[in-house]
N, CA, C and O atoms as a DFTB+ gen file, in Angstrom:
368 C
 N C O
     1  1       0.843      -1.170       0.000
     2  2       0.000       0.000       0.000
     3  2       0.886       1.230       0.000
     4  3       1.871       1.296       0.736
     5  1       0.530       2.213      -0.835
     6  2       1.319       3.439      -0.947
     7  2       0.377       4.634      -1.005
     8  3      -0.669       4.582      -1.653
     9  1       0.762       5.730      -0.312
    10  2      -0.038       6.956      -0.326
    11  2       0.884       8.166      -0.405
    12  3       1.961       8.183       0.191
    13  1       0.441       9.182      -1.153
    14  2       1.118      10.476      -1.228
    15  2       0.147      11.525      -0.702
    16  3      -0.977      11.634      -1.193
    17  1       0.576      12.299       0.299
    18  2      -0.269      13.308       0.925
    19  2       0.395      14.668       0.764
    20  3       1.576      14.830       1.073
    21  1      -0.375      15.658       0.273
    22  2       0.114      17.030       0.176
    23  2      -0.759      17.890       1.077
    24  3      -1.978      17.943       0.917
    25  1      -0.119      18.561       2.021
    26  2      -0.800      19.436       2.973
    27  2      -0.331      20.866       2.678
    28  3       0.864      21.154       2.740
    29  1      -1.272      21.755       2.357
    30  2      -0.919      23.101       1.902
    31  2      -1.690      24.137       2.722
    32  3      -2.920      24.168       2.684
    33  1      -0.977      24.974       3.453
    34  2      -1.582      26.063       4.221
    35  2      -1.237      27.357       3.491
    36  3      -0.061      27.668       3.303
    37  1      -2.259      28.116       3.077
    38  2      -2.016      29.346       2.318
    39  2      -3.018      30.415       2.744
    40  3      -4.177      30.118       3.033
    41  1      -2.556      31.658       2.778
    42  2      -3.417      32.796       3.102
    43  2      -3.823      33.508       1.822
    44  3      -3.031      33.608       0.885
    45  1      -5.049      33.999       1.781
    46  2      -5.513      34.773       0.632
    47  2      -5.191      36.250       0.774
    48  3      -5.349      37.016      -0.176
    49  1      -4.735      36.659       1.970
    50  2      -4.371      38.050       2.221
    51  2      -2.937      38.106       2.766
    52  3      -2.627      37.397       3.724
    53  1      -2.067      38.919       2.191
    54  2      -0.675      38.963       2.650
    55  2      -0.490      39.622       4.016
    56  3       0.583      39.513       4.609
    57  1      -1.535      40.313       4.532
    58  2      -1.398      41.010       5.816
    59  2      -2.386      40.539       6.876
    60  3      -2.483      41.170       7.929
    61  1      -3.116      39.469       6.643
    62  2      -4.083      38.970       7.624
    63  2      -3.369      38.483       8.887
    64  3      -2.301      37.876       8.815
    65  1      -3.974      38.759      10.042
    66  2      -3.432      38.320      11.323
    67  2      -4.313      37.179      11.835
    68  3      -5.520      37.353      12.001
    69  1      -3.712      36.015      12.083
    70  2      -4.471      34.867      12.574
    71  2      -3.520      33.832      13.149
    72  3      -2.306      33.905      12.957
    73  1      -4.090      32.871      13.854
    74  2      -3.342      31.738      14.407
    75  2      -3.855      30.468      13.753
    76  3      -5.060      30.218      13.724
    77  1      -2.954      29.683      13.237
    78  2      -3.283      28.356      12.714
    79  2      -2.584      27.334      13.603
    80  3      -1.371      27.410      13.801
    81  1      -3.342      26.377      14.141
    82  2      -2.804      25.360      15.039
    83  2      -3.304      24.008      14.550
    84  3      -4.346      23.534      15.003
    85  1      -2.579      23.388      13.638
    86  2      -3.029      22.152      12.983
    87  2      -2.227      20.952      13.470
    88  3      -1.029      21.050      13.733
    89  1      -2.913      19.819      13.586
    90  2      -2.264      18.557      13.928
    91  2      -2.579      17.556      12.827
    92  3      -3.739      17.356      12.468
    93  1      -1.536      16.932      12.295
    94  2      -1.685      15.885      11.288
    95  2      -1.133      14.598      11.880
    96  3       0.001      14.562      12.358
    97  1      -1.939      13.541      11.847
    98  2      -1.504      12.250      12.377
    99  2      -1.509      11.233      11.242
   100  3      -2.499      11.087      10.525
   101  1      -0.392      10.536      11.093
   102  2      -0.235       9.537      10.031
   103  2       0.117       8.204      10.672
   104  3       1.032       8.123      11.492
   105  1      -0.612       7.161      10.296
   106  2      -0.295       5.802      10.728
   107  2       0.102       5.024       9.481
   108  3      -0.686       4.882       8.546
   109  1       1.340       4.519       9.480
   110  2       1.865       3.770       8.338
   111  2       1.866       2.299       8.733
   112  3       2.624       1.873       9.604
   113  1       1.003       1.534       8.075
   114  2       0.868       0.116       8.397
   115  2       2.081      -0.700       7.975
   116  3       2.962      -0.217       7.264
   117  1       2.104      -1.927       8.423
   118  2       3.204      -2.826       8.102
   119  2       3.332      -2.998       6.584
   120  3       2.345      -3.241       5.890
   121  1       4.558      -2.869       6.086
   122  2       4.904      -2.986       4.659
   123  2       4.274      -1.884       3.792
   124  3       4.201      -2.029       2.572
   125  1       3.824      -0.795       4.405
   126  2       3.217       0.314       3.652
   127  2       4.236       1.442       3.473
   128  3       5.282       1.469       4.121
   129  1       3.898       2.373       2.573
   130  2       4.767       3.519       2.288
   131  2       3.912       4.786       2.185
   132  3       2.900       4.807       1.485
   133  1       4.331       5.843       2.892
   134  2       3.627       7.126       2.855
   135  2       4.643       8.229       2.599
   136  3       5.704       8.277       3.222
   137  1       4.297       9.116       1.668
   138  2       5.078      10.311       1.395
   139  2       4.215      11.516       1.757
   140  3       3.075      11.622       1.304
   141  1       4.753      12.424       2.574
   142  2       4.007      13.594       3.058
   143  2       4.770      14.855       2.665
   144  3       5.976      14.957       2.894
   145  1       4.061      15.813       2.072
   146  2       4.646      17.110       1.732
   147  2       3.824      18.186       2.415
   148  3       2.603      18.234       2.263
   149  1       4.499      19.058       3.175
   150  2       3.839      20.143       3.901
   151  2       4.352      21.473       3.360
   152  3       5.548      21.757       3.423
   153  1       3.443      22.283       2.830
   154  2       3.800      23.600       2.297
   155  2       3.037      24.644       3.102
   156  3       1.807      24.620       3.150
   157  1       3.764      25.556       3.732
   158  2       3.157      26.615       4.544
   159  2       3.457      27.954       3.891
   160  3       4.616      28.355       3.783
   161  1       2.397      28.654       3.451
   162  2       2.517      29.976       2.828
   163  2       1.490      30.920       3.455
   164  3       0.610      31.444       2.771
   165  1       1.616      31.124       4.756
   166  2       0.687      32.000       5.465
   167  2       1.041      33.465       5.214
   168  3       2.075      33.779       4.624
   169  1       0.161      34.349       5.676
   170  2       0.429      35.784       5.554
   171  2       1.641      36.139       6.409
   172  3       1.987      35.405       7.334
   173  1       2.277      37.250       6.105
   174  2       3.485      37.630       6.844
   175  2       3.179      38.049       8.286
   176  3       4.103      38.227       9.079
   177  1       1.900      38.207       8.637
   178  2       1.498      38.563       9.999
   179  2       0.872      37.385      10.748
   180  3       0.368      37.566      11.857
   181  1       0.894      36.205      10.175
   182  2       0.233      35.032      10.761
   183  2       1.141      34.280      11.725
   184  3       2.367      34.372      11.660
   185  1       0.504      33.536      12.618
   186  2       1.198      32.638      13.538
   187  2       0.763      31.215      13.170
   188  3      -0.430      30.924      13.100
   189  1       1.730      30.345      12.940
   190  2       1.409      28.980      12.522
   191  2       2.168      28.002      13.411
   192  3       3.399      28.011      13.451
   193  1       1.426      27.159      14.121
   194  2       2.008      26.085      14.923
   195  2       1.417      24.796      14.376
   196  3       0.214      24.559      14.493
   197  1       2.252      23.973      13.785
   198  2       1.754      22.712      13.223
   199  2       2.485      21.549      13.872
   200  3       3.636      21.672      14.290
   201  1       1.797      20.427      13.949
   202  2       2.377      19.212      14.511
   203  2       2.107      18.047      13.570
   204  3       0.998      17.879      13.062
   205  1       3.129      17.259      13.351
   206  2       3.029      16.032      12.555
   207  2       3.414      14.872      13.464
   208  3       4.538      14.808      13.961
   209  1       2.469      13.952      13.679
   210  2       2.714      12.767      14.494
   211  2       2.653      11.562      13.570
   212  3       1.642      11.339      12.904
   213  1       3.722      10.787      13.527
   214  2       3.811       9.627      12.626
   215  2       4.034       8.373      13.452
   216  3       4.935       8.325      14.290
   217  1       3.214       7.358      13.217
   218  2       3.350       6.071      13.893
   219  2       3.599       5.016      12.810
   220  3       2.727       4.743      11.985
   221  1       4.796       4.431      12.823
   222  2       5.167       3.448      11.797
   223  2       5.212       2.044      12.362
   224  3       5.785       1.805      13.425
   225  1       4.607       1.127      11.648
   226  2       4.688      -0.291      11.977
   227  2       5.877      -0.904      11.221
   228  3       6.518      -0.225      10.420
   229  1       6.162      -2.149      11.469
   230  2       7.337      -2.816      10.915
   231  2       7.405      -2.827       9.396
   232  3       6.386      -2.930       8.714
   233  1       8.625      -2.717       8.880
   234  2       8.910      -2.781       7.440
   235  2       8.191      -1.684       6.650
   236  3       7.861      -1.873       5.480
   237  1       7.953      -0.550       7.290
   238  2       7.273       0.552       6.614
   239  2       8.266       1.635       6.214
   240  3       9.398       1.682       6.695
   241  1       7.803       2.509       5.311
   242  2       8.625       3.631       4.830
   243  2       7.798       4.908       4.938
   244  3       6.621       4.940       4.578
   245  1       8.455       5.977       5.452
   246  2       7.789       7.269       5.568
   247  2       8.772       8.368       5.201
   248  3       9.917       8.370       5.654
   249  1       8.312       9.305       4.373
   250  2       9.130      10.483       4.075
   251  2       8.268      11.727       4.216
   252  3       7.093      11.729       3.847
   253  1       8.873      12.799       4.761
   254  2       8.176      14.060       4.926
   255  2       9.088      15.190       4.485
   256  3      10.262      15.242       4.854
   257  1       8.534      16.092       3.694
   258  2       9.270      17.249       3.193
   259  2       8.465      18.489       3.551
   260  3       7.310      18.614       3.144
   261  1       9.062      19.410       4.311
   262  2       8.375      20.626       4.747
   263  2       9.014      21.848       4.105
   264  3      10.237      21.984       4.072
   265  1       8.159      22.738       3.593
   266  2       8.596      24.006       3.027
   267  2       7.818      25.098       3.758
   268  3       6.601      25.198       3.608
   269  1       8.515      25.915       4.546
   270  2       7.882      26.935       5.378
   271  2       8.359      28.299       4.884
   272  3       9.519      28.657       5.087
   273  1       7.474      29.065       4.237
   274  2       7.911      30.306       3.599
   275  2       7.117      31.545       4.006
   276  3       7.337      32.612       3.433
   277  1       6.214      31.449       4.960
   278  2       5.429      32.620       5.343
   279  2       5.323      32.724       6.849
   280  3       5.936      31.945       7.580
   281  1       4.547      33.684       7.308
   282  2       4.239      33.800       8.719
   283  2       5.199      34.667       9.514
   284  3       6.384      34.781       9.198
   285  1       4.650      35.269      10.549
   286  2       5.444      36.053      11.484
   287  2       6.191      35.119      12.436
   288  3       7.377      35.305      12.707
   289  1       5.477      34.118      12.935
   290  2       6.072      33.071      13.762
   291  2       5.561      31.740      13.227
   292  3       4.353      31.534      13.110
   293  1       6.485      30.839      12.903
   294  2       6.128      29.526      12.367
   295  2       6.883      28.466      13.162
   296  3       8.097      28.553      13.346
   297  1       6.145      27.468      13.627
   298  2       6.759      26.359      14.357
   299  2       6.193      25.068      13.805
   300  3       4.979      24.927      13.655
   301  1       7.070      24.126      13.503
   302  2       6.668      22.844      12.943
   303  2       7.234      21.738      13.830
   304  3       8.439      21.490      13.818
   305  1       6.368      21.072      14.599
   306  2       6.776      19.986      15.492
   307  2       6.594      18.658      14.761
   308  3       5.560      18.428      14.134
   309  1       7.590      17.793      14.841
   310  2       7.490      16.465      14.226
   311  2       7.798      15.427      15.294
   312  3       8.817      15.505      15.979
   313  1       6.902      14.454      15.427
   314  2       7.070      13.401      16.431
   315  2       6.929      12.037      15.764
   316  3       5.814      11.542      15.602
   317  1       8.058      11.418      15.370
   318  2       7.991      10.084      14.781
   319  2       8.036       8.996      15.854
   320  3       8.775       9.099      16.833
   321  1       7.235       7.955      15.650
   322  2       7.251       6.787      16.525
   323  2       7.514       5.574      15.637
   324  3       6.686       5.223      14.797
   325  1       8.665       4.938      15.826
   326  2       9.017       3.737      15.053
   327  2       8.647       2.532      15.912
   328  3       9.368       2.175      16.844
   329  1       7.517       1.912      15.587
   330  2       6.957       0.853      16.434
   331  2       7.090      -0.518      15.783
   332  3       6.161      -1.325      15.824
   333  1       8.221      -0.772      15.196
   334  2       8.457      -2.060      14.561
   335  2       9.865      -2.105      14.001
   336  3      10.556      -1.088      13.931
   337  1      10.275      -3.287      13.608
   338  2      11.608      -3.453      13.027
   339  2      11.649      -3.016      11.574
   340  3      10.643      -3.071      10.867
   341  1      12.815      -2.585      11.140
   342  2      13.109      -2.240       9.753
   343  2      12.230      -1.088       9.220
   344  3      11.807      -1.100       8.064
   345  1      11.971      -0.107      10.079
   346  2      11.279       1.112       9.633
   347  2      12.299       2.041       8.984
   348  3      13.459       2.084       9.392
   349  1      11.866       2.769       7.991
   350  2      12.699       3.753       7.296
   351  2      11.973       5.088       7.310
   352  3      10.806       5.174       6.927
   353  1      12.676       6.141       7.757
   354  2      12.071       7.465       7.831
   355  2      13.029       8.504       7.261
   356  3      14.244       8.420       7.441
   357  1      12.453       9.488       6.570
   358  2      13.202      10.621       6.049
   359  2      12.412      11.876       6.397
   360  3      11.258      12.021       5.994
   361  1      13.040      12.787       7.152
   362  2      12.371      14.025       7.576
   363  2      13.206      15.202       7.089
   364  3      14.314      15.432       7.574
   365  1      12.671      15.935       6.137
   366  2      13.352      17.132       5.600
   367  2      12.549      18.353       5.994
   368  3      12.925      19.475       5.655
């Protein structure tokens, strides 16, 4: 089983003031593969706190690529859990 996920946060106004607090949870089953891409393009006055929680079972593959290009304050928390043998993870 294979999945590609694209998560895109974008503001329609370059000066809007707001807080975005998103949590993304991914469970990668045994022998499965997931690719995750996170693109953050908030307004230059925005606050963005995002969390990615990944739980991998045995013989699984997970890759995550984050591009953070906007916001006044941006924080990206990543919490991988390798819950099996021969897990492969790539976090960029």
